[in-house]
C-alpha positions as CSV (number, residue, x, y, z in Angstrom):
1,M,-126.7,88.4,-27.3
2,S,-130.4,87.5,-27.0
3,D,-129.0,84.3,-25.1
4,N,-127.9,86.7,-22.8
5,R,-130.6,88.8,-22.5
6,R,-132.6,85.6,-21.8
7,A,-130.7,84.8,-19.3
8,T,-130.5,88.4,-17.2
9,G,-134.0,88.8,-17.3
10,R,-135.1,85.3,-16.3
11,E,-132.4,85.4,-13.3
12,W,-134.0,88.9,-12.5
13,F,-137.2,87.5,-12.6
14,I,-135.8,85.1,-10.5
15,L,-134.2,87.2,-7.8
16,N,-137.7,90.0,-8.3
17,H,-139.4,87.3,-6.8
18,W,-137.1,86.0,-3.9
19,N,-136.9,89.4,-2.8
20,V,-140.9,89.1,-2.9
21,I,-140.6,86.2,-0.8
22,K,-138.3,87.3,2.0
23,R,-139.6,91.0,2.5
24,S,-143.3,89.0,2.9
25,F,-141.9,86.7,5.7
26,L,-139.8,89.7,7.3
27,A,-143.1,91.3,7.0
28,L,-145.0,88.2,9.0
29,L,-142.5,87.9,11.2
30,T,-143.1,92.0,12.2
31,S,-146.5,91.5,13.5
32,P,-145.9,87.9,16.1
33,F,-149.1,88.4,17.8
34,R,-151.2,88.9,14.8
35,T,-149.5,86.0,12.3
36,C,-149.4,83.3,15.3
37,L,-152.9,83.4,15.7
38,T,-153.8,83.5,12.3
39,L,-152.0,80.6,12.2
40,S,-153.2,79.1,15.0
41,V,-156.9,79.7,13.8
42,I,-156.3,78.1,10.2
43,A,-154.9,74.6,12.6
44,V,-157.5,74.0,14.8
45,S,-160.4,75.2,11.7
46,L,-157.9,72.3,9.7
47,A,-156.9,69.4,13.0
48,I,-160.5,69.4,13.3
49,P,-161.5,67.3,10.4
50,M,-158.7,65.8,9.8
51,T,-158.7,64.5,13.7
52,F,-162.0,63.3,12.9
53,Y,-161.5,62.0,9.4
54,V,-158.2,59.6,11.2
55,L,-160.9,58.8,14.0
56,Y,-162.8,57.4,10.9
57,L,-160.2,55.6,9.0
58,N,-159.6,53.7,12.3
59,A,-162.6,52.8,13.2
60,L,-162.9,51.4,9.5
61,A,-160.0,49.7,10.0
62,V,-161.4,47.7,13.7
63,T,-164.3,46.7,12.0
64,S,-162.7,45.1,9.2
65,R,-160.9,43.0,11.5
66,L,-164.1,42.6,13.8
67,N,-165.6,40.9,10.2
68,D,-163.4,38.4,11.0
69,T,-164.0,37.5,13.7
70,C,-167.8,37.4,13.6
71,Q,-169.6,34.1,13.3
72,I,-173.0,32.2,13.3
73,S,-173.0,29.7,16.4
74,L,-175.1,26.5,16.1
75,Y,-176.4,24.6,18.9
76,L,-177.4,21.1,17.4
77,R,-179.6,18.5,18.4
78,A,-179.2,16.3,21.7
79,D,-180.2,13.3,19.7
80,L,-178.1,13.5,16.6
81,T,-176.0,11.0,16.1
82,S,-172.5,11.0,15.1
83,E,-173.2,9.8,11.3
84,Q,-176.2,12.6,11.7
85,T,-173.8,15.0,12.6
86,A,-171.0,14.4,10.2
87,S,-173.7,14.6,7.3
88,F,-174.7,17.9,8.7
89,V,-170.8,19.5,8.7
90,E,-170.3,18.5,5.2
91,K,-174.3,19.7,4.3
92,I,-173.4,23.1,5.9
93,R,-169.8,23.5,4.6
94,S,-171.4,23.4,1.4
95,E,-173.7,26.3,1.5
96,P,-172.5,29.5,-0.9
97,D,-172.0,31.5,1.8
98,V,-170.1,29.7,4.2
99,R,-166.2,30.6,4.7
100,A,-165.1,28.1,6.9
101,V,-166.7,25.4,9.6
102,K,-165.3,24.6,12.8
103,F,-167.1,21.4,15.0
104,I,-167.0,21.7,18.3
105,S,-168.0,18.5,20.5
106,K,-169.9,18.5,23.5
107,D,-167.1,17.6,25.7
108,E,-164.7,19.9,24.0
109,G,-167.3,22.2,24.8
110,L,-167.3,21.1,28.3
111,K,-163.4,21.1,29.0
112,E,-163.1,24.9,27.6
113,F,-166.0,26.7,29.9
114,S,-164.2,24.7,32.7
115,K,-161.0,26.1,32.0
116,I,-163.0,29.3,31.3
117,S,-165.4,29.6,34.1
118,G,-162.8,28.2,37.1
119,F,-165.5,25.4,37.7
120,A,-163.5,22.9,36.9
121,E,-163.9,21.1,40.3
122,P,-167.5,20.8,40.4
123,I,-168.2,20.1,36.7
124,K,-166.6,17.0,37.7
125,Y,-169.4,16.2,39.7
126,L,-172.2,16.5,36.7
127,A,-173.7,12.9,35.8
128,D,-174.4,14.0,32.0
129,N,-173.4,17.0,29.7
130,P,-175.6,19.6,29.5
131,L,-173.9,21.1,26.2
132,P,-174.9,21.0,22.9
133,D,-172.4,20.0,20.3
134,V,-171.7,23.3,18.3
135,L,-171.0,24.6,14.6
136,V,-168.9,27.5,14.8
137,V,-169.3,28.7,11.1
138,M,-168.0,31.8,9.6
139,P,-169.7,33.5,6.7
140,A,-168.2,35.0,3.7
141,E,-167.2,38.8,4.0
142,E,-170.0,39.9,1.9
143,V,-172.3,38.4,4.1
144,V,-171.2,40.0,7.8
145,A,-170.9,43.7,6.2
146,D,-174.9,43.7,4.9
147,H,-176.9,42.9,7.8
148,E,-180.0,41.8,5.3
149,I,-177.5,39.1,4.1
150,S,-176.5,38.2,7.5
151,E,-180.1,37.8,8.9
152,A,-181.8,35.7,6.1
153,M,-178.3,33.2,6.4
154,L,-179.3,32.8,9.7
155,K,-183.1,31.7,9.0
156,R,-182.0,29.4,6.0
157,L,-179.8,27.7,8.7
158,I,-181.7,27.9,12.3
159,A,-183.9,25.8,9.7
160,Y,-182.4,22.7,9.1
161,G,-183.7,20.0,11.8
162,E,-180.4,19.8,12.9
163,V,-180.2,23.0,14.9
164,E,-181.9,23.3,18.0
165,Q,-180.8,26.9,18.5
166,G,-178.3,29.4,16.5
167,K,-177.0,32.7,17.5
168,F,-175.7,35.5,15.2
169,D,-174.7,38.6,17.3
170,L,-174.0,41.4,14.7
171,M,-175.2,44.3,16.6
172,W,-172.1,45.7,18.5
173,V,-170.4,45.5,14.3
174,K,-173.3,47.3,13.3
175,R,-173.2,50.3,16.2
176,L,-169.1,50.3,16.0
177,K,-169.6,51.1,11.9
178,G,-172.7,53.4,13.0
179,I,-169.6,55.8,15.2
180,G,-167.0,55.9,11.9
181,N,-170.6,57.0,9.6
182,L,-171.0,59.5,12.3
183,M,-167.1,60.4,12.3
184,R,-167.0,60.4,8.5
185,N,-169.6,62.9,8.5
186,L,-168.9,65.2,11.2
187,A,-165.2,65.6,9.9
188,V,-167.6,66.3,6.3
189,S,-169.9,69.4,8.0
190,L,-167.2,70.0,10.4
191,G,-164.7,70.4,7.3
192,V,-167.1,72.8,5.0
193,M,-167.6,75.2,8.5
194,L,-164.4,75.3,9.8
195,L,-162.6,76.0,6.0
196,A,-164.3,79.0,5.7
197,G,-163.1,80.2,8.9
198,V,-159.8,79.8,7.7
199,I,-160.3,82.0,4.7
200,L,-161.7,84.9,6.8
201,T,-159.4,84.6,8.9
202,V,-157.0,84.9,6.4
203,A,-158.6,87.4,4.3
204,N,-159.1,89.2,7.9
205,T,-155.3,89.7,8.3
206,V,-154.6,90.7,4.8
207,R,-156.9,93.6,4.9
208,I,-155.5,94.5,7.9
209,N,-152.2,94.2,5.9
210,V,-153.4,96.7,2.8
211,M,-155.0,98.9,5.3
212,S,-151.7,99.6,7.4
213,R,-150.0,99.9,3.9
214,R,-152.3,102.0,2.6
215,E,-149.8,104.8,1.9
216,E,-147.1,103.5,0.5
217,I,-149.6,101.0,-2.0
218,T,-151.1,104.6,-3.4
219,I,-147.2,105.8,-3.9
220,M,-146.5,102.7,-5.6
221,R,-149.1,103.6,-8.1
222,F,-148.4,107.1,-8.8
223,F,-145.2,105.3,-9.9
224,G,-146.6,103.3,-12.2
225,A,-147.0,99.7,-10.4
226,T,-149.3,97.3,-11.5
227,D,-152.3,95.7,-9.5
228,S,-150.6,92.6,-9.7
229,F,-146.9,93.9,-8.9
230,I,-148.8,95.6,-5.5
231,A,-150.7,92.4,-4.4
232,R,-147.6,90.1,-5.0
233,P,-146.6,90.5,-1.4
234,Y,-149.6,89.4,-0.2
235,I,-150.4,86.6,-2.2
236,Y,-146.7,85.3,-0.9
237,S,-147.8,85.6,2.4
238,G,-151.2,84.1,2.2
239,I,-149.7,81.3,0.6
240,M,-146.7,80.9,3.8
241,L,-149.6,81.7,6.0
242,G,-151.7,78.4,4.3
243,F,-148.5,76.1,4.5
244,F,-146.9,76.8,7.9
245,G,-151.0,76.6,9.2
246,G,-151.3,73.7,7.2
247,L,-147.8,72.0,9.0
248,L,-149.3,73.7,12.5
249,A,-153.0,71.2,11.9
250,W,-150.8,68.3,10.5
251,W,-148.9,68.6,14.8
252,V,-151.7,69.2,16.5
253,N,-153.4,66.4,14.4
254,E,-151.0,63.8,15.4
255,F,-150.5,64.8,18.4
256,F,-153.9,64.4,19.5
257,V,-154.0,60.9,17.8
258,L,-151.0,59.9,19.6
259,C,-152.7,60.9,23.0
260,A,-155.7,59.5,21.8
261,S,-153.8,55.8,21.1
262,Y,-151.8,55.6,24.8
263,I,-155.8,55.4,25.8
264,V,-156.7,53.3,23.0
265,N,-154.2,51.2,24.5
266,E,-155.0,51.0,27.7
267,L,-158.3,50.2,26.5
268,A,-157.3,47.4,24.2
269,E,-154.8,45.9,27.0
270,L,-158.2,44.9,29.1
271,Y,-159.4,42.8,26.4
272,G,-156.1,41.0,25.8
273,E,-155.0,42.9,22.4
274,T,-153.2,45.5,21.4
275,Y,-153.9,48.2,18.6
276,Q,-151.9,50.8,17.5
277,M,-153.9,53.6,15.8
278,S,-152.7,54.5,12.0
279,L,-151.7,58.2,11.6
280,L,-152.5,60.6,8.6
281,S,-149.8,59.1,5.3
282,F,-147.9,61.9,3.3
283,G,-150.5,62.2,0.6
284,E,-152.7,62.9,3.0
285,T,-150.6,65.2,4.8
286,S,-149.4,67.1,1.9
287,F,-152.9,67.3,0.8
288,V,-154.1,69.3,3.8
289,V,-151.3,71.5,3.4
290,I,-152.3,71.3,-0.4
291,V,-155.3,72.4,0.7
292,S,-154.8,75.0,3.4
293,V,-152.4,77.0,0.6
294,L,-155.3,77.2,-1.5
295,L,-157.6,78.4,1.1
296,S,-155.2,80.8,1.6
297,V,-154.2,82.1,-1.8
298,I,-158.4,82.6,-2.6
299,A,-159.1,84.3,0.9
300,T,-156.2,86.5,-0.3
301,K,-157.4,87.2,-3.2
302,I,-160.8,88.0,-2.0
303,S,-159.4,90.6,0.2
304,L,-157.5,92.1,-2.2
305,S,-159.8,92.6,-5.1
306,R,-161.5,95.2,-1.8
307,F,-159.1,97.4,-2.1
308,N,-158.7,100.1,-5.5
309,N,-159.1,96.6,-7.9
310,I,-156.2,94.6,-6.8
């Protein structure tokens, strides 16, 4: 008998909450304009920091790819013998911060220059090869990541007597990293402000709903309804607003990133590259939706606390 009562009580509890969920959903549908406006504000407020976060992740990915292409070019003295050059190459390979070394002779450099520049015919008439031997040094990742270390490494390599001139241009990598950091900071700062906007928007929507049903709430109190029973439909409405608002924010973010990906691909093709922008993962999207639901519930609680201690 007790098991049957327990089962019946559980079924009544589930059925009661299910009916409240259906009524809350229908209540949102009865005011479509207000509901759509609230969802739009939630979606835009969440989509803006999400978009900056996705752009930051893509900038970080591009920077990590470019780090592998960063190299130091050492232009060797023209009076070095082949033995001196070979000895110097081995010396550089033994450097602790060197990942790889590639030697480009002056003849190979002239052929490559002729192919790229389109001046192959005039170059044939040169009496001497004006290009020096070049040593391409690939630094370790920690060197590329730290500007001070990379500068110190360049000065150390230039100090060798076999080197005429050295070049290590990391300024464009630093600028790209700066853009990525700017996007990250914008995502955080805008996120804080816009999430506060989500709370205010949902709280205002719930406040309007409570005001429109104030007489109904008074009657429910007269017949002994508890505060939690009265607040339950509004809590569920806040959960629905947060859930659907989070999904709509994800869709807006995906649409914007896909449009931006098309533009980025066109730009990459100009440099003979292809790049596919990454989107939010399932875990990151779920986190955004959960945050949206939590903010909506908090806003609902704040709004309800102002009316008759609900």
